[in-house]
N, C-alpha and C positions, 0 to 999 in steps of 0.2 A: 504494500500500500504506500503510495507516494503521498506524503503529507508535507505541506510547506511548514516553514518555521513558525509562521503566524498561527497555522492550524494546530501545531503542537502546543503552542502556548495556550490557545483557547481550550484545548482538550485537558491540559494540566490544570488550568484554572477551574474548569467545570468539575474535574475530579476533586479538587479541594472543596468546592461548594457542596458536592455530594457528601463528602466526609463531614463537613461542618454542620450541615443540616440533618445528618444521619439518615439520608435517603436510601431506600432499598429499591433496587431495580435490576434489570437483566444485565446491564453493563456494569462491570466491576471496575471501580476507579483504581484500585491497586494494580490490576492487570494493565490497564491503559497506561498508567505511570511507568510500570516496569517495561512495557513494550517501547515506550518513547525514550526513556533514559538509557535503555540497552540497545537502542537502534534496531529493534526487532519489530518495526511497524508492519512488516509482511505478515505477522501473526494475527493481527486484528481481524482480518476476514476469516482466518482459520477458526478463531475463537467464536466469532459471531457469524456463523455460516448462514443463519437465517436472514441476514441483512443482504440485500442484493447489491453488493459492491461490484465495481467494474472488475472484469477478469484481469488477473495479474500473473506474472511469471514468478515462480518460486525462485529465490536467489540460488545460484549454483552451489554455494557452500552449504546452504540448508538442505538441498537435494542430496548432496554427498553425505552429509551428516546423517540424514534419514536412512540412507542405504547402509552406512556403517553401523548405526544403532540396530537396524533390522538384522544385519549379519550377526552381530554380537548377541542379539536376543536369541537367534536360532542356535548359535554355538553354546551359549550357557544353558538353554533349555534342553538341548540334545544331550549335552554332557551330564546334566543332572539326572536324566532318565536312564543312564547306562549302568550296567553291573559294575561291581568293584573290579572284576577281571578286565573289563574293557577300559575302565579308568586307568588301571595299572599299565595296560598296553599303550594308551595315549601318553601317559607320563613318560614312559620309556622312549617311545618312537618320536615324540614331538619335543623332546628335551631341548632346551630348558623351559619351554613354554607349555608343556603338556599337563602340568599339575594344576588342577582346578582353574581352568582358563576363565578369566574375567575381563570385562571391558574396563579399562582404567582411564579412558579419556584422551585428552590431547595436551600437547605441551603449552602450558600457560604463558610462556615467554614468546614463543614463535608461532603458535597456532591458536592464539586467543580468539579469533573469529570462530573457529571450529568449536573450541571449548565453550564459548558463549552460546552458540547455537544449540549445542547438545544440552547444556544446562537449561536453557529456555524451553526447549521442546519437552524435556522431562519434568522440570519443576514448575513451569508456568502454564504450559499447554496440556499437562498431564498425559503425555504420550510416553510409552515405554516405562510403565510404572515400576518394572523390575529394577530400573537403574536409579530410582528415587533415593535421595540421601547420599549419593556418591559424590566425591569431590570433583571429578572430571578433569583433574590436572595430573597428567601422567608424568610430568617433570622430565619428559624426553620427547623428541620428535616422534610422531606416531602416524601422521597422514600417509606418508609413503609406505609404511608397513601395512596399514589398512588397505591401501590401494592394491598392494601385492596380494594380500589375502582375498580381496574382492575378486581379483582376476581368476582365482581358483574356485571361490565360493559360488559365483554366479552360474557357471556352467553346471556345477553339481546340483544346485537348487532347481534349475530349469529342467534338468534331466530327471530329477526325482519328484517333480511336481510339489515341491515345498513341504515334504514330509520331514520328520526329524532326521538329523545327520547320523550316520553310522560312525563307529570308532575309527574306521579306516578313512572316511571322508574328513572327520575332524583332524586327524593327523596330517592329511594333505594340506588343509587350510592353515593349521597352526604352524606347520613347518615354514610357511612364508614369512613368519615373524623374524626368522633368522635372515640377516642380510645376505644376498647372493655371494658376496665376496668372502663371507665367513662360513660358507657351507663346505662340508667335507668334499674333497676332490676338486676344489676350485683353486 
């Protein structure tokens, strides 16, 4: 949603009036403030889908973060459903990243836009509830890693029609966390 600076100011002032008068309505002033202050105004039509806003393009970073969150949601859910034997197999075969694989977020210093989009999607838009309460700061570059993982994940998911991942499929995806220059035989 493209909002001018003047419109942002008006929306913030209206939010303050809502709060001061203790008005209850469908529009949440805290959400509007959060969307404006975090520069996530693209989210307003998502939150209020019943309002006929003009069609807009989802920002590329948001699309990429959605795909990454979706991938990690499948990874974590699939892993949780495996037997102890399969978990031990993954731990060994996808070492050092095979033990209880979790989404840790993005680098807060160099991938702040990604980290902010993930946090906003989870905490403000209530998407991917399984990640609620996480820090989202991996403290190391992660986008390139997730892109490598995604290149393996997408064809697997398309071929298996989005069912849970097997232990062998999880190993293939998680091995991509290791940088190609650090893999054995390179």
